[in-house]
N, C-alpha and C positions, 0 to 999 in steps of 0.2 A: 504494500500500500504506500502511495506517495501522497503528499499534501502540499499544496501551494500556500504560501504565507498570505494571509489576509491582514491588512493593517489593523493594529490592535483596536478593538471596539467596533470594527466595521464588518462588511459582508462581501460576498461575491459581487453583488451588484455595484458596490463602491469600487471594487478592484477592477472591474471590466467596463465601468461607465465611461462615456465619451463626453457628455455635455456637462462639464464641470467648470464653473468659473467662480472666483472668489467674490463675495459680497462684503461690504464694509461692516465694521462694528458701529453701533450708534455712538455718535459724539455730540454732546451738547443737548439742548432741549428741543422737544418736538411736540406739536399739538395735532391731534387727529380725532376723527369721530369714533373710530374703532381701533383698539390695540389688541393684537393677537399674540399670545405667548405660546410659541411652539411652531416650528417650521416643518411639520409633517403634512400628511394628506388633508387632515381636518383644517389646520391653520391656513394652508395654501388654497384649498378650495373655497374657504370662507373669504379669503382675501381677494381671490379672483372674482367671485360673484358679487362681492360687496363693491369692489372698485368699478365693476361694470355698471353699477347703479349710480356712479358719480359720487360715492361716499369716500371720504379720506380714510385710509387704513394703513397701518404699519404692522409688520410681522417681526417679532423679536425672538430669534433662535439662539439658544445657548451654545450650540456647537455649529453644525453646518446643515444645510437643507437635507432632509431625509436621514438624519443621523440616528434617530430613535427607532421605534417599532416600524415606522413607514419604510425604512431602508433595510430591515432585518427579517422581513417575512419571505414567503416563497413566491409571491407574485400571482396569487390566485384572485380572480375577480368573481365573487360569488354573491348573487343577488337574493339571498335568503338568510334566515337566522340559524345560528348554531343551536341545535337541539330543540328548537321551537318551531311549531307549525301555525299557520294562520288561525285555525279554529281555537286552539288553546290560548293564543294571544288575545283573541276577541273575548274569550271567556274571562280572561284576567282583567282586561282593560275596559270591557264593554264594547258594544257594536260600533259606536261612532269613533272612539279613540282607537280601538283595535284595528278597524279597517283603515284608518288614516296611517297608522304605523306600518301595516302590511303593504299598503300602497306605496309608502315611502321606500320600503325595501325593494319592492317589485321592479321598479324602474332604475335601480341604482347602478347596475352594470351597464345598461344602455347609456346612462349619463356619462360614465367613465369613458366609454369608447367614442361617444359623441364629442366629448371634450378633446380627446386625442386627435380626432379627425379635424375638428374645427380649428385647433391651434397647431396642427401639424407637428405633434409631439412624437419624436422618434424614440420608441421604448419597446420595440419588439412585441407590439400588441397583437394578439390573435383572439378574435371573438368567435370561437368555434364551439363553445359550450363548456359546461362544467358537469362532470359525471359523478354520481354517488352510487357506487355498487353496494349491494347488501351482502353481508358476510354470514348471516344466519336467517332461519325462517322468520323469527319475530321481527328482525330488521327489515326483511323483505316486505312484510305486511305494512310496516311503517312507511316504507318508500311508496307503496301503492297508494296509501292514503295521502301522503305528501304531494305526490304528483297530481292527484285529482284536485286537491285544495288549491294549488297554484294554477292549474289549468282553468278552473272555474273563474279565476280572476284575470283570464286572458293572457297568461304567461306562456311563452313558447316551450312548454315542458313535454316530455315524452317518457312513457314507461318503457323499460328495457327488460327483456327476458334474458335468460342465461346466455344463449348464443349471441345476442346483440351486445351484451357487456363484453364478452370475450372478443368479439370482432372489433369493437371500438377501443378497447384498452390493451388487447393482446395478453390478458391475464386470465388464467383458468381458475376455477374454484368458486367464483361468486355465483349467487343464486339468481341474480337479476339486479334491478336498480332503477335509476331514473336519470334524466339529463335535463338541465335548463340550457337551452341553446343561446341565451343571451349572455351567459357567463364566458369566461376566458382566462387568459394569462397575459402577463406583461413583465417588463423589467421595472420593479417598483421605484428604484432610485432615479432612473431616467424619467419615469412618469412624474415623480415629485419635482425634479428639476424643470421639466417642461411646464408644470403648473406654475412654478415660481416665475419662469420667464413670461408666461401669459399674464400672470397677475401684475407684474411690473409694467408690461406694455399697456395694461388697462389703467395704470396709475398708482398701484400699490407700492409701498416702500418696504423693502425686505432687508433686515440686518442679521448677519451671522456673528457668532462669537459674542453675543449680547445676552448675557444671563440676567434675568430679572431677579433682583434681590428682594423686592418688596412691592406690594400693591396696597395703596392706602386710599381710603374713601375721602373724597372732597365733597363740598356742598353740591357741586354741579357735575360730578364725575369721579374720575379716579386718577391717581398719580402712581406711575411705575418708575422705580429707580433701578438703574444698572450701574456697573462699575464706572462708566465714563459718560453717562447721560441720563436723561429722564424723559418721560412721556406723560402728557396730560391727555386723557381720552374720556369721551362721554360714556363709552361702553368698553368692556373688556371681555375677551374670550380666552379662557385658559384651555389650551389644546395640547396638553403635554401627555395625556393618557397615563401610563404607568411610569413616566420619566419625569414627573414633576419635582421629585426630591423634596426639600424643606418647604418649597413654595406652596405645595398643595396638602398641608397637614390636615386640613378639614376633610380632604377627599381620601386620604390614604387608608382609612378604615372602612371605606364604602365598597371596596372591590378586593378580589383575590389577585395578587400578582403571580403570573404564571410564566416560568422560564421555559422557552421553547428553543430547541436546537434545529438548525437546518444544515444540510450538506449538499454538495454538488460533486458529481463524478467528473472524470475526464470526458471529453466528447465521445459518444458511442459510434461504432462503425455502422455503416449504412445497413448491413444485413440484419442487425439487431433493431435498428430504428424502424425498419419497415414493418416489423411485427408490433411494436409498442406504439400506441397512440398515433395511428396513421393520420388521423384528422386533426391532431394538434391540441386536443382538449386537455383540461386539467382534471385530476381525479382526487377525490377525498372520500374514503369509504365510511361505513357505519360503525366501525370498531370504536370502543371506548378509548383505547389507545390508538387514536386516529392514524390511518396510513394514507399518505398522500404521495402523488408523484406527477411530474410534468417534465417536459423538455424546455430548455432555454433556447435563445436564438442561435447558440453555437453548438446545439445538440448535446449539452450536458443533461444528465438526469438530476432533478432537484427533488429532495424529499426532506421530511423533518420528523421530529418527535419530541416528547416531553422530557423534562429533566428528572432523573432519579437521584435523590440525595445520596451523598457518599463521597469518599476521597477520589480525586482524579476524574471528576465528572466531565471536565472540559475535554479530556482525551477519550475517556471510556464511552461516553454517550454517543459522540459522532461515529465511533467504530461500530457500536451496536446498531445504530440506525443504518449504517452502510451495509452491514451483514443482513439486516432485515430487508432492505431494498432488493438485494440479490436473491434472497429466498422467495419473496412474494412475487417477483417478476420472472422467476425461473431463468435467470441469466446463466448461460453456459460458462462464462468467465466473469468474475467480478471486476467491473471497470474500476480503475484506480480512483481513490477518494482525493479530489483535487482541492476542495475548499470546505471549510466548516466554520460556522458562526452561531451566535445565539442572540436572543432578544427577549424582552419582557412584554407580555400582553396583560391587559386588565380585564378580568372576568367578573361579571356581575352574578350574584346568586341566581337571578332569574334569566340570565343569558340574553338580556335585551339592552340595546343602546339607550342612552339617556342624556338629558341635560340637567345639570345640577345648579340650583339657585344659591349663589354665594353672596348675594346682596343686590341692591338696585342697580341694574345695568352690568352686573358681573355674573357670567355664566361659565361653567365648565362643561365641555362635551367630551364624553369618553366611553370606554368599555364597549367596544364593538365585538368582543368575544371571538376573535379569529376571522371576522368578516370585514376587516378594516378598510381595504381599498375601496370597495363599493360603498360601504356604509358611511365612512367619513367623507367621501366625496359628496354623497347625497346630503349628509348632514350640513356640509359647508354651504350648499345651495340654500337650504331653508334658514340657516343662521344669517345669511345675507338679508333675508326678509326681516329678521329680528333687528338687524342693524339699521334697516330702513323704516322701523317703527312698528312692525307686527309684534303683538304681545307674545311672550314665550309660551304662555298657556294655549295660544292658538296654533302653535307649530305642531307637526304630526308626531313629535317625540315625547315620551314621558318627561315631565318637568317637576322637580320637587327639591326641597332643601336636602343637604347631605343626610343619608340614612346609614349610620355606622352599623357594621355587621357585629352581632353579639359575639363576645369573646374573640375578637379579631386577632389579638395577640397570639392566641392558641391555634386559631383555625386558618390564619392567613396563608399557610403553605399546604393546606389540605389537598388541593388538586395534585401537587407533586407527591405528597406523602402517600396518597391513596392509589398512585399509579400501579404499584405491584398488584394490588387487588383487581384493578381494572384489566390488567394484562391477563391475570388468571381467569377472570370471567370471560374474556375474549376467547381464550383457549377452550374453555368449557362449552362455549357456543358452537365450536367446531370450525 
């Protein structure tokens, strides 16, 4: 096995990215209508859509564009919810609020690919569908219900039997599944950089290496302080997700931080590529210990997995994911492991995205639970309406003050700690 070095704290996407240009740190004082803390998909989509309305907006990124979870994922564009279906969301939120949230998610992938086309973003984007194969009979029944629920809402979904899954994925053993044709894959760092370029062309100002140290309420808005500057803003969006650090102390107890590893193999030879994913889709199955895979633009296989606590995880976990990939895809030879990296996701107990009320004109939007590219892009569009005067209660997303998770200090690492049990249950499912 060989492994190419990825710059510390970054990913494959940063290593191979082409559209990289430095942006300045904030110097001095600035006045804007909307200040955004965080230069990931949510912050950049909000900045773009807000600037297009003629509203002044500034993005303050502590590191570089796409440095956090937006640049550390596998690049899947998935227009639905992790572990949740329309009917149970409507049962939880009620018919009106539930349908609004479902509709918000339904068109999220189309929005991503429309933005890519409209702004000519070069990010190896392929909108050929997202496939969810079923690994067990109960999971197959869930996928049958899932595809029907989304189809009733006009989504381009299709149920897949066993032969169809094998033909589309090149993988044997799944019982069936479903596909949403509006989903797809892309290079997430190049997508984030393209959104940043588009936002600046629309009039947004973007600053890198500008860590916000404090956000203080003023009579008519908010004051944000950085090491070398300050911003006065009528409204503020905190778009840091699980990377807020000390800034989001009120939020840190409202979600589970989930460490996820990703790996990329060396480019695969043509004879193997012709069997696997001939249509270029992305795959994420129904296992509790989710198995995903896709190709990037240079024919590397990309897959990921959760973190298991213990010594040497940074080396041990990527190797385990690498071996799992070869086993599930029945590869005759294991392609060399070329890149590995990790990132933090924010997971809500109910697996729904949400807006958090932190004060008058101060909102945090986060916790897209593994559906970040599509969900945060769509969230940015509706938050531009908030910046333009729409009440947050009238947006399609749940909106409430911070709701701390009981015993968060003991349970915050529950998803990772329970992984061995999830893996055992997956094996028992067959």
